[in-house]
C-alpha positions in Angstrom: -28.4 -14.0 -56.7 -29.4 -16.1 -53.7 -26.8 -14.3 -51.6 -28.2 -10.9 -52.7 -31.7 -12.0 -51.7 -30.5 -13.3 -48.3 -28.7 -10.0 -47.7 -31.8 -7.9 -48.5 -33.9 -10.2 -46.3 -31.4 -9.7 -43.4 -31.7 -5.9 -43.8 -35.5 -6.0 -43.8 -35.7 -8.3 -40.8 -33.2 -6.3 -38.9 -35.0 -3.0 -39.6 -38.2 -4.6 -38.3 -36.5 -5.9 -35.2 -34.8 -2.5 -34.6 -38.1 -0.7 -34.8 -39.7 -3.1 -32.3 -36.7 -2.8 -29.9 -36.9 1.0 -30.0 -40.6 0.9 -29.2 -39.9 -1.1 -26.0 -36.8 0.9 -24.9 -37.8 3.9 -22.6 -36.5 7.3 -23.7 -33.6 7.6 -21.3 -29.8 7.4 -21.4 -30.1 3.7 -22.2 -31.9 4.5 -25.4 -28.8 6.3 -26.8 -26.7 3.2 -26.2 -29.3 0.9 -27.7 -29.5 3.1 -30.9 -25.7 3.1 -31.1 -25.6 -0.7 -31.0 -28.4 -1.1 -33.5 -26.7 1.4 -35.8 -23.4 -0.5 -35.6 -25.0 -3.9 -36.3 -27.0 -2.4 -39.2 -23.7 -1.0 -40.6 -22.1 -4.4 -40.4 -25.1 -6.0 -42.2 -24.9 -3.3 -44.9 -21.1 -3.9 -45.4 -21.5 -7.7 -45.5 -21.2 -7.9 -49.3 -18.0 -5.9 -49.1 -16.6 -8.3 -46.6 -17.5 -11.2 -48.8 -15.8 -9.4 -51.7 -12.6 -9.2 -49.8 -13.2 -12.6 -48.2 -13.2 -11.3 -44.7 -14.7 -13.7 -42.1 -16.8 -11.4 -39.8 -17.0 -13.9 -37.0 -13.2 -14.3 -37.1 -12.7 -10.5 -37.0 -15.1 -10.0 -34.1 -13.6 -13.0 -32.2 -10.0 -11.7 -32.7 -11.1 -8.2 -31.4 -12.7 -9.8 -28.4 -9.6 -12.0 -27.8 -7.2 -9.0 -28.0 -9.3 -7.1 -25.5 -9.5 -10.1 -23.1 -5.7 -10.7 -23.4 -5.0 -7.0 -22.6 -7.3 -7.2 -19.6 -5.5 -10.4 -18.4 -2.1 -8.7 -18.8 -3.3 -5.7 -16.8 -4.7 -8.0 -14.1 -1.4 -9.9 -13.9 0.6 -6.7 -13.8 -1.6 -5.4 -10.9 -1.2 -8.6 -9.0 2.6 -8.6 -9.5 2.7 -4.9 -8.3 0.6 -5.8 -5.2 2.8 -8.7 -4.3 6.0 -6.6 -4.7 4.5 -3.9 -2.5 3.6 -6.6 0.1 7.0 -8.1 0.0 8.6 -4.7 0.3 6.4 -3.8 3.4 7.3 -7.2 5.0 11.0 -6.6 4.3 10.8 -3.0 5.7 9.0 -4.2 8.9 11.7 -6.9 9.4 14.5 -4.3 9.0 12.8 -1.9 11.4 12.4 -4.7 14.0 16.1 -5.6 13.7 17.1 -1.9 13.9 14.9 -1.5 17.1 16.5 -4.5 18.7 20.0 -3.3 17.8 19.4 0.2 19.1 18.0 -1.2 22.4 21.1 -3.4 22.8 23.4 -0.5 22.2 21.7 1.8 24.8 20.8 -0.9 27.4 24.0 -0.6 29.5 24.2 3.2 29.7 20.5 3.6 30.4 20.8 1.1 33.3 22.9 3.8 35.1 20.1 6.2 34.6 17.6 3.6 35.9 15.5 3.9 32.7 14.7 1.4 30.0 13.5 1.8 26.4 9.9 0.5 26.0 9.2 1.4 22.4 10.7 3.2 19.4 8.6 4.9 16.7 10.0 5.9 13.4 9.2 9.0 11.3 9.9 8.8 7.6 10.1 11.5 4.9 7.7 9.5 2.7 5.2 6.6 3.0 7.6 3.9 1.9 8.8 3.1 5.4 12.3 2.6 3.9 15.1 2.9 6.4 16.9 5.3 3.9 14.0 7.8 4.3 14.2 7.8 8.1 13.8 11.3 9.4 13.4 11.0 13.2 13.3 8.5 16.1 10.6 8.9 18.9 11.9 6.9 21.8 9.6 6.0 24.7 11.3 5.3 28.1 10.1 4.2 31.5 11.7 3.8 34.9 13.6 0.6 35.2 11.6 -1.9 37.4 13.4 -5.2 36.8 16.1 -6.1 39.2 18.7 -8.5 37.9 21.2 -10.5 40.0 24.0 -8.1 38.9 22.0 -5.2 40.5 21.8 -7.0 43.9 24.7 -5.8 46.0 25.3 -6.8 49.6 25.7 -3.6 51.7 26.5 -3.0 55.3 25.2 0.5 55.7 22.4 2.5 54.0 22.9 6.3 53.6 20.0 8.2 52.0 21.0 11.4 50.4 17.8 13.2 49.3 19.7 15.8 47.3 21.1 13.1 45.0 17.8 11.3 44.5 16.4 11.8 41.0 12.9 12.4 40.0 12.7 10.2 36.9 9.5 11.9 35.6 11.0 15.4 35.2 12.2 17.2 32.1 15.8 17.3 33.2 16.0 13.5 33.4 14.4 13.2 30.0 16.9 15.7 28.6 19.8 13.8 30.1 18.5 10.5 28.7 18.1 12.2 25.3 21.8 13.4 25.4 23.0 9.9 26.3 21.0 8.3 23.4 22.3 11.0 21.0 25.9 10.1 21.9 25.3 6.3 21.8 23.4 6.4 18.5 25.4 9.3 16.9 22.3 11.4 16.2 21.7 15.2 16.3 19.1 17.0 18.3 16.5 17.1 15.6 16.7 13.4 14.8 15.5 12.1 18.2 12.7 12.8 20.6 12.5 11.1 24.0 9.2 10.7 25.9 7.9 9.0 28.9 5.5 6.2 28.1 5.1 2.7 26.7 
């Protein structure tokens, strides 16, 4: 009997509190949510005897629901962190591979380009997608510049200087670029669409 009186008192007190809360809440979008929460709490109070009948601990039920939601959120956060770390590792790995490929390509072309008096300053890579994976490589953009460094091997003692103006090359013309492109195609075994050669750094 005492439990029944307590239950009825809880209903009366809650209704009074709900009326007061609704009076202070402005009529806006927030009012809808406030009414929804009040309605849910009122429903739980009304069903309290049923929960007692089936010996359901309300606090335990609510706590378990909150715990499940929190654990799901933590799992999602962990999954997102793992995904971000994997992407970062993949990017670092791809950058390292591209650096190694660039160095290897420069080494392969260094000797033949010396004869053309040009050197590779930079290589850009064009990919079919955003992954920057070497397997999705579509095109190389190679930037070359006139060779300015003189090594000891290039220094030759000569007795006589003969200047043949016809054989001098203008390194900045399209013909020279085309010849350099052909040489790089042969050295790197690429077709015409897979490589572009430009002047610049």
